[in-house]
Backbone atoms as SQL, in Angstrom:
CREATE TABLE atoms (id INTEGER PRIMARY KEY, chain TEXT, resi INTEGER, resn TEXT, atom TEXT, x REAL, y REAL, z REAL);
INSERT INTO atoms VALUES
  (1, 'A', 1, 'MET', 'N', 48.850, 23.743, -49.797),
  (2, 'A', 1, 'MET', 'CA', 49.577, 22.914, -48.870),
  (3, 'A', 1, 'MET', 'C', 50.049, 21.564, -49.578),
  (4, 'A', 2, 'ASP', 'N', 51.070, 21.028, -49.086),
  (5, 'A', 2, 'ASP', 'CA', 51.655, 19.836, -49.648),
  (6, 'A', 2, 'ASP', 'C', 51.081, 18.667, -48.859),
  (7, 'A', 3, 'ILE', 'N', 50.686, 17.569, -49.642),
  (8, 'A', 3, 'ILE', 'CA', 50.096, 16.326, -49.069),
  (9, 'A', 3, 'ILE', 'C', 51.083, 15.139, -49.595),
  (10, 'A', 4, 'ALA', 'N', 51.632, 14.357, -48.614),
  (11, 'A', 4, 'ALA', 'CA', 52.380, 13.241, -48.998),
  (12, 'A', 4, 'ALA', 'C', 51.385, 12.061, -49.225),
  (13, 'A', 5, 'ILE', 'N', 51.546, 11.294, -50.310),
  (14, 'A', 5, 'ILE', 'CA', 50.619, 10.302, -50.637),
  (15, 'A', 5, 'ILE', 'C', 51.327, 8.890, -50.835),
  (16, 'A', 6, 'LYS', 'N', 50.918, 7.935, -50.220),
  (17, 'A', 6, 'LYS', 'CA', 51.542, 6.576, -50.409),
  (18, 'A', 6, 'LYS', 'C', 50.585, 5.768, -51.266),
  (19, 'A', 7, 'TYR', 'N', 51.276, 4.958, -52.182),
  (20, 'A', 7, 'TYR', 'CA', 50.539, 4.126, -53.131),
  (21, 'A', 7, 'TYR', 'C', 50.869, 2.667, -52.847),
  (22, 'A', 8, 'PHE', 'N', 49.802, 1.826, -53.010),
  (23, 'A', 8, 'PHE', 'CA', 50.053, 0.448, -52.699),
  (24, 'A', 8, 'PHE', 'C', 49.595, -0.402, -53.841),
  (25, 'A', 9, 'GLY', 'N', 50.096, -1.621, -53.949),
  (26, 'A', 9, 'GLY', 'CA', 49.768, -2.685, -54.892),
  (27, 'A', 9, 'GLY', 'C', 49.806, -2.184, -56.344),
  (28, 'A', 10, 'GLN', 'N', 48.830, -2.435, -57.120),
  (29, 'A', 10, 'GLN', 'CA', 48.734, -2.076, -58.561),
  (30, 'A', 10, 'GLN', 'C', 48.943, -0.547, -58.729),
  (31, 'A', 11, 'LEU', 'N', 48.538, 0.179, -57.797),
  (32, 'A', 11, 'LEU', 'CA', 48.669, 1.628, -57.981),
  (33, 'A', 11, 'LEU', 'C', 50.132, 2.047, -57.892),
  (34, 'A', 12, 'ALA', 'N', 50.895, 1.458, -57.042),
  (35, 'A', 12, 'ALA', 'CA', 52.329, 1.787, -56.933),
  (36, 'A', 12, 'ALA', 'C', 52.917, 1.319, -58.250),
  (37, 'A', 13, 'GLU', 'N', 52.521, 0.186, -58.786),
  (38, 'A', 13, 'GLU', 'CA', 53.057, -0.370, -60.006),
  (39, 'A', 13, 'GLU', 'C', 52.758, 0.600, -61.182),
  (40, 'A', 14, 'ALA', 'N', 51.497, 1.096, -61.229),
  (41, 'A', 14, 'ALA', 'CA', 51.114, 1.954, -62.312),
  (42, 'A', 14, 'ALA', 'C', 51.821, 3.320, -62.196),
  (43, 'A', 15, 'MET', 'N', 52.095, 3.792, -60.920),
  (44, 'A', 15, 'MET', 'CA', 52.700, 5.111, -60.672),
  (45, 'A', 15, 'MET', 'C', 54.260, 4.945, -60.994),
  (46, 'A', 16, 'GLY', 'N', 54.792, 3.786, -60.773),
  (47, 'A', 16, 'GLY', 'CA', 56.245, 3.602, -60.726),
  (48, 'A', 16, 'GLY', 'C', 56.906, 4.177, -59.545),
  (49, 'A', 17, 'LYS', 'N', 56.116, 4.355, -58.476),
  (50, 'A', 17, 'LYS', 'CA', 56.688, 4.843, -57.126),
  (51, 'A', 17, 'LYS', 'C', 55.717, 4.508, -56.087),
  (52, 'A', 18, 'GLU', 'N', 56.127, 4.515, -54.835),
  (53, 'A', 18, 'GLU', 'CA', 55.367, 4.204, -53.722),
  (54, 'A', 18, 'GLU', 'C', 54.869, 5.448, -52.959),
  (55, 'A', 19, 'VAL', 'N', 55.518, 6.626, -53.180),
  (56, 'A', 19, 'VAL', 'CA', 55.309, 7.790, -52.493),
  (57, 'A', 19, 'VAL', 'C', 55.391, 9.086, -53.454),
  (58, 'A', 20, 'SER', 'N', 54.482, 10.043, -53.259),
  (59, 'A', 20, 'SER', 'CA', 54.679, 11.306, -53.960),
  (60, 'A', 20, 'SER', 'C', 54.176, 12.441, -53.126),
  (61, 'A', 21, 'THR', 'N', 54.501, 13.580, -53.418),
  (62, 'A', 21, 'THR', 'CA', 53.981, 14.804, -52.752),
  (63, 'A', 21, 'THR', 'C', 53.170, 15.628, -53.729),
  (64, 'A', 22, 'VAL', 'N', 51.900, 16.028, -53.293),
  (65, 'A', 22, 'VAL', 'CA', 51.055, 16.774, -54.268),
  (66, 'A', 22, 'VAL', 'C', 50.740, 18.135, -53.505),
  (67, 'A', 23, 'THR', 'N', 50.853, 19.203, -54.316),
  (68, 'A', 23, 'THR', 'CA', 50.375, 20.523, -53.739),
  (69, 'A', 23, 'THR', 'C', 48.868, 20.691, -54.095),
  (70, 'A', 24, 'VAL', 'N', 48.112, 20.891, -52.984),
  (71, 'A', 24, 'VAL', 'CA', 46.589, 21.219, -53.109),
  (72, 'A', 24, 'VAL', 'C', 46.247, 22.451, -52.332),
  (73, 'A', 25, 'VAL', 'N', 45.055, 22.886, -52.623),
  (74, 'A', 25, 'VAL', 'CA', 44.586, 24.130, -51.820),
  (75, 'A', 25, 'VAL', 'C', 44.377, 23.745, -50.385),
  (76, 'A', 26, 'ASP', 'N', 44.459, 24.752, -49.535),
  (77, 'A', 26, 'ASP', 'CA', 44.108, 24.466, -48.111),
  (78, 'A', 26, 'ASP', 'C', 42.712, 23.933, -47.948),
  (79, 'A', 27, 'HIS', 'N', 42.495, 23.126, -46.984),
  (80, 'A', 27, 'HIS', 'CA', 41.198, 22.540, -46.734),
  (81, 'A', 27, 'HIS', 'C', 40.576, 21.770, -47.886),
  (82, 'A', 28, 'CYS', 'N', 41.466, 21.067, -48.584),
  (83, 'A', 28, 'CYS', 'CA', 41.240, 20.238, -49.766),
  (84, 'A', 28, 'CYS', 'C', 40.332, 19.071, -49.308),
  (85, 'A', 29, 'SER', 'N', 39.321, 18.794, -50.113),
  (86, 'A', 29, 'SER', 'CA', 38.550, 17.534, -49.826),
  (87, 'A', 29, 'SER', 'C', 39.230, 16.334, -50.590),
  (88, 'A', 30, 'VAL', 'N', 38.831, 15.186, -50.227),
  (89, 'A', 30, 'VAL', 'CA', 39.374, 13.979, -50.837),
  (90, 'A', 30, 'VAL', 'C', 38.989, 14.013, -52.328),
  (91, 'A', 31, 'GLN', 'N', 37.716, 14.455, -52.608),
  (92, 'A', 31, 'GLN', 'CA', 37.347, 14.483, -54.112),
  (93, 'A', 31, 'GLN', 'C', 38.293, 15.483, -54.834),
  (94, 'A', 32, 'GLU', 'N', 38.621, 16.608, -54.257),
  (95, 'A', 32, 'GLU', 'CA', 39.525, 17.554, -54.907),
  (96, 'A', 32, 'GLU', 'C', 40.856, 16.926, -55.106),
  (97, 'A', 33, 'LEU', 'N', 41.244, 16.172, -54.135),
  (98, 'A', 33, 'LEU', 'CA', 42.612, 15.565, -54.199),
  (99, 'A', 33, 'LEU', 'C', 42.557, 14.534, -55.351),
  (100, 'A', 34, 'LYS', 'N', 41.486, 13.737, -55.419),
  (101, 'A', 34, 'LYS', 'CA', 41.387, 12.821, -56.519),
  (102, 'A', 34, 'LYS', 'C', 41.439, 13.499, -57.899),
  (103, 'A', 35, 'SER', 'N', 40.715, 14.590, -57.949),
  (104, 'A', 35, 'SER', 'CA', 40.798, 15.316, -59.349),
  (105, 'A', 35, 'SER', 'C', 42.146, 15.830, -59.623),
  (106, 'A', 36, 'THR', 'N', 42.807, 16.354, -58.673),
  (107, 'A', 36, 'THR', 'CA', 44.181, 16.782, -58.802),
  (108, 'A', 36, 'THR', 'C', 45.149, 15.709, -59.221),
  (109, 'A', 37, 'LEU', 'N', 45.035, 14.514, -58.601),
  (110, 'A', 37, 'LEU', 'CA', 45.881, 13.353, -58.829),
  (111, 'A', 37, 'LEU', 'C', 45.636, 12.963, -60.308),
  (112, 'A', 38, 'LEU', 'N', 44.419, 12.818, -60.732),
  (113, 'A', 38, 'LEU', 'CA', 44.119, 12.319, -62.084),
  (114, 'A', 38, 'LEU', 'C', 44.684, 13.308, -63.120),
  (115, 'A', 39, 'SER', 'N', 44.699, 14.668, -62.823),
  (116, 'A', 39, 'SER', 'CA', 45.267, 15.554, -63.829),
  (117, 'A', 39, 'SER', 'C', 46.657, 15.535, -63.860),
  (118, 'A', 40, 'ILE', 'N', 47.343, 15.205, -62.734),
  (119, 'A', 40, 'ILE', 'CA', 48.858, 15.163, -62.681),
  (120, 'A', 40, 'ILE', 'C', 49.380, 13.783, -63.172),
  (121, 'A', 41, 'TYR', 'N', 48.653, 12.652, -62.726),
  (122, 'A', 41, 'TYR', 'CA', 49.142, 11.329, -63.045),
  (123, 'A', 41, 'TYR', 'C', 48.052, 10.550, -63.803),
  (124, 'A', 42, 'PRO', 'N', 48.219, 10.649, -65.230),
  (125, 'A', 42, 'PRO', 'CA', 47.254, 9.997, -66.069),
  (126, 'A', 42, 'PRO', 'C', 47.180, 8.409, -65.835),
  (127, 'A', 43, 'ALA', 'N', 48.322, 7.878, -65.287),
  (128, 'A', 43, 'ALA', 'CA', 48.350, 6.526, -65.114),
  (129, 'A', 43, 'ALA', 'C', 47.229, 5.941, -64.090),
  (130, 'A', 44, 'LEU', 'N', 46.737, 6.951, -63.333),
  (131, 'A', 44, 'LEU', 'CA', 45.642, 6.531, -62.338),
  (132, 'A', 44, 'LEU', 'C', 44.188, 6.456, -63.050),
  (133, 'A', 45, 'GLU', 'N', 44.167, 7.075, -64.211),
  (134, 'A', 45, 'GLU', 'CA', 42.809, 7.006, -64.889),
  (135, 'A', 45, 'GLU', 'C', 42.292, 5.625, -65.133),
  (136, 'A', 46, 'GLY', 'N', 41.106, 5.471, -64.752),
  (137, 'A', 46, 'GLY', 'CA', 40.445, 4.137, -64.901),
  (138, 'A', 46, 'GLY', 'C', 40.739, 3.180, -63.700),
  (139, 'A', 47, 'LYS', 'N', 41.640, 3.519, -62.860),
  (140, 'A', 47, 'LYS', 'CA', 41.996, 2.636, -61.772),
  (141, 'A', 47, 'LYS', 'C', 40.975, 2.868, -60.584),
  (142, 'A', 48, 'GLU', 'N', 40.574, 1.764, -59.937),
  (143, 'A', 48, 'GLU', 'CA', 39.682, 1.926, -58.756),
  (144, 'A', 48, 'GLU', 'C', 40.575, 1.901, -57.502),
  (145, 'A', 49, 'PHE', 'N', 40.244, 2.833, -56.615),
  (146, 'A', 49, 'PHE', 'CA', 40.948, 2.868, -55.335),
  (147, 'A', 49, 'PHE', 'C', 40.182, 3.554, -54.265),
  (148, 'A', 50, 'LYS', 'N', 40.533, 3.281, -53.130),
  (149, 'A', 50, 'LYS', 'CA', 39.990, 3.881, -51.820),
  (150, 'A', 50, 'LYS', 'C', 41.038, 4.794, -51.328),
  (151, 'A', 51, 'VAL', 'N', 40.629, 5.888, -50.633),
  (152, 'A', 51, 'VAL', 'CA', 41.603, 6.723, -50.004),
  (153, 'A', 51, 'VAL', 'C', 41.458, 6.516, -48.483),
  (154, 'A', 52, 'ALA', 'N', 42.612, 6.375, -47.865),
  (155, 'A', 52, 'ALA', 'CA', 42.715, 6.307, -46.437),
  (156, 'A', 52, 'ALA', 'C', 43.430, 7.466, -45.912),
  (157, 'A', 53, 'VAL', 'N', 42.865, 7.973, -44.875),
  (158, 'A', 53, 'VAL', 'CA', 43.528, 9.114, -44.216),
  (159, 'A', 53, 'VAL', 'C', 43.780, 8.667, -42.699),
  (160, 'A', 54, 'ASN', 'N', 45.019, 8.789, -42.407),
  (161, 'A', 54, 'ASN', 'CA', 45.359, 8.298, -40.919),
  (162, 'A', 54, 'ASN', 'C', 44.885, 6.863, -40.698),
  (163, 'A', 55, 'LYS', 'N', 45.060, 6.055, -41.706),
  (164, 'A', 55, 'LYS', 'CA', 44.822, 4.617, -41.690),
  (165, 'A', 55, 'LYS', 'C', 43.366, 4.255, -41.507),
  (166, 'A', 56, 'ALA', 'N', 42.487, 5.155, -41.963),
  (167, 'A', 56, 'ALA', 'CA', 41.005, 4.822, -42.029),
  (168, 'A', 56, 'ALA', 'C', 40.504, 5.267, -43.381),
  (169, 'A', 57, 'ILE', 'N', 39.775, 4.445, -44.014),
  (170, 'A', 57, 'ILE', 'CA', 39.138, 4.757, -45.288),
  (171, 'A', 57, 'ILE', 'C', 38.086, 5.787, -45.037),
  (172, 'A', 58, 'VAL', 'N', 38.123, 6.900, -45.972),
  (173, 'A', 58, 'VAL', 'CA', 37.284, 8.108, -45.790),
  (174, 'A', 58, 'VAL', 'C', 36.477, 8.246, -47.037),
  (175, 'A', 59, 'THR', 'N', 35.457, 9.082, -46.897),
  (176, 'A', 59, 'THR', 'CA', 34.616, 9.417, -48.071),
  (177, 'A', 59, 'THR', 'C', 35.201, 10.572, -48.886),
  (178, 'A', 60, 'ASP', 'N', 34.711, 10.943, -49.994),
  (179, 'A', 60, 'ASP', 'CA', 35.181, 12.000, -50.776),
  (180, 'A', 60, 'ASP', 'C', 34.992, 13.327, -50.121),
  (181, 'A', 61, 'LYS', 'N', 34.094, 13.544, -49.167),
  (182, 'A', 61, 'LYS', 'CA', 33.767, 14.704, -48.523),
  (183, 'A', 61, 'LYS', 'C', 34.814, 15.057, -47.401),
  (184, 'A', 62, 'ALA', 'N', 35.651, 14.163, -47.080),
  (185, 'A', 62, 'ALA', 'CA', 36.664, 14.238, -45.971),
  (186, 'A', 62, 'ALA', 'C', 37.572, 15.500, -46.291),
  (187, 'A', 63, 'ILE', 'N', 37.915, 16.285, -45.327),
  (188, 'A', 63, 'ILE', 'CA', 38.865, 17.440, -45.569),
  (189, 'A', 63, 'ILE', 'C', 40.210, 17.045, -45.035),
  (190, 'A', 64, 'LEU', 'N', 41.224, 17.340, -45.879),
  (191, 'A', 64, 'LEU', 'CA', 42.579, 16.890, -45.503),
  (192, 'A', 64, 'LEU', 'C', 43.303, 18.058, -44.774),
  (193, 'A', 65, 'LEU', 'N', 44.221, 17.695, -43.903),
  (194, 'A', 65, 'LEU', 'CA', 45.085, 18.554, -43.189),
  (195, 'A', 65, 'LEU', 'C', 46.566, 18.203, -43.605),
  (196, 'A', 66, 'PRO', 'N', 47.496, 19.199, -43.572),
  (197, 'A', 66, 'PRO', 'CA', 48.870, 18.926, -44.021),
  (198, 'A', 66, 'PRO', 'C', 49.494, 17.849, -43.258),
  (199, 'A', 67, 'THR', 'N', 49.087, 17.562, -42.024),
  (200, 'A', 67, 'THR', 'CA', 49.671, 16.492, -41.175),
  (201, 'A', 67, 'THR', 'C', 49.114, 15.147, -41.445),
  (202, 'A', 68, 'ASP', 'N', 48.112, 15.043, -42.287),
  (203, 'A', 68, 'ASP', 'CA', 47.455, 13.665, -42.488),
  (204, 'A', 68, 'ASP', 'C', 48.349, 12.782, -43.259),
  (205, 'A', 69, 'GLU', 'N', 48.228, 11.489, -42.883),
  (206, 'A', 69, 'GLU', 'CA', 48.831, 10.417, -43.701),
  (207, 'A', 69, 'GLU', 'C', 47.795, 9.885, -44.678),
  (208, 'A', 70, 'VAL', 'N', 48.126, 10.116, -46.013),
  (209, 'A', 70, 'VAL', 'CA', 47.243, 9.734, -46.993),
  (210, 'A', 70, 'VAL', 'C', 47.702, 8.552, -47.839),
  (211, 'A', 71, 'ALA', 'N', 46.886, 7.637, -48.089),
  (212, 'A', 71, 'ALA', 'CA', 47.207, 6.396, -48.854),
  (213, 'A', 71, 'ALA', 'C', 46.169, 6.089, -49.816),
  (214, 'A', 72, 'LEU', 'N', 46.574, 5.666, -51.047),
  (215, 'A', 72, 'LEU', 'CA', 45.647, 5.220, -52.109),
  (216, 'A', 72, 'LEU', 'C', 45.728, 3.643, -51.982),
  (217, 'A', 73, 'LEU', 'N', 44.569, 3.012, -51.835),
  (218, 'A', 73, 'LEU', 'CA', 44.553, 1.515, -51.722),
  (219, 'A', 73, 'LEU', 'C', 43.772, 0.874, -52.953),
  (220, 'A', 74, 'PRO', 'N', 44.362, -0.003, -53.574),
  (221, 'A', 74, 'PRO', 'CA', 43.594, -0.731, -54.646),
  (222, 'A', 74, 'PRO', 'C', 42.587, -1.644, -54.015),
  (223, 'A', 75, 'PRO', 'N', 41.701, -2.062, -54.844),
  (224, 'A', 75, 'PRO', 'CA', 40.614, -3.042, -54.373),
  (225, 'A', 75, 'PRO', 'C', 41.384, -4.314, -53.808),
  (226, 'A', 76, 'PHE', 'N', 40.824, -4.850, -52.771),
  (227, 'A', 76, 'PHE', 'CA', 41.394, -6.059, -52.210),
  (228, 'A', 76, 'PHE', 'C', 40.261, -6.953, -51.772),
  (229, 'A', 77, 'ALA', 'N', 40.593, -8.240, -51.682),
  (230, 'A', 77, 'ALA', 'CA', 39.642, -9.276, -51.253),
  (231, 'A', 77, 'ALA', 'C', 40.083, -9.836, -49.883),
  (232, 'A', 78, 'GLY', 'N', 39.055, -10.057, -49.103),
  (233, 'A', 78, 'GLY', 'CA', 39.379, -10.577, -47.771),
  (234, 'A', 78, 'GLY', 'C', 38.870, -12.077, -47.684),
  (235, 'A', 79, 'GLY', 'N', 39.233, -12.671, -46.617),
  (236, 'A', 79, 'GLY', 'CA', 38.752, -14.031, -46.568),
  (237, 'A', 79, 'GLY', 'C', 39.357, -14.749, -45.492);
């Protein structure tokens, strides 16, 4: 299945784009997505980020659906 991914902040800068589409296996976990992304995009190596699915930060065990909105979020500070 194809998953559209949005990149924000320093991740978008490192990638040189704000959106990409990645092909993954059906019922892919977030951990599997991360592994796939790191193999395709070496610019992400060593970068810290959280994964948000449908605007909520999820764990590595979350399972992705083709209709999910996926975003990679860099570390951020609040205050």
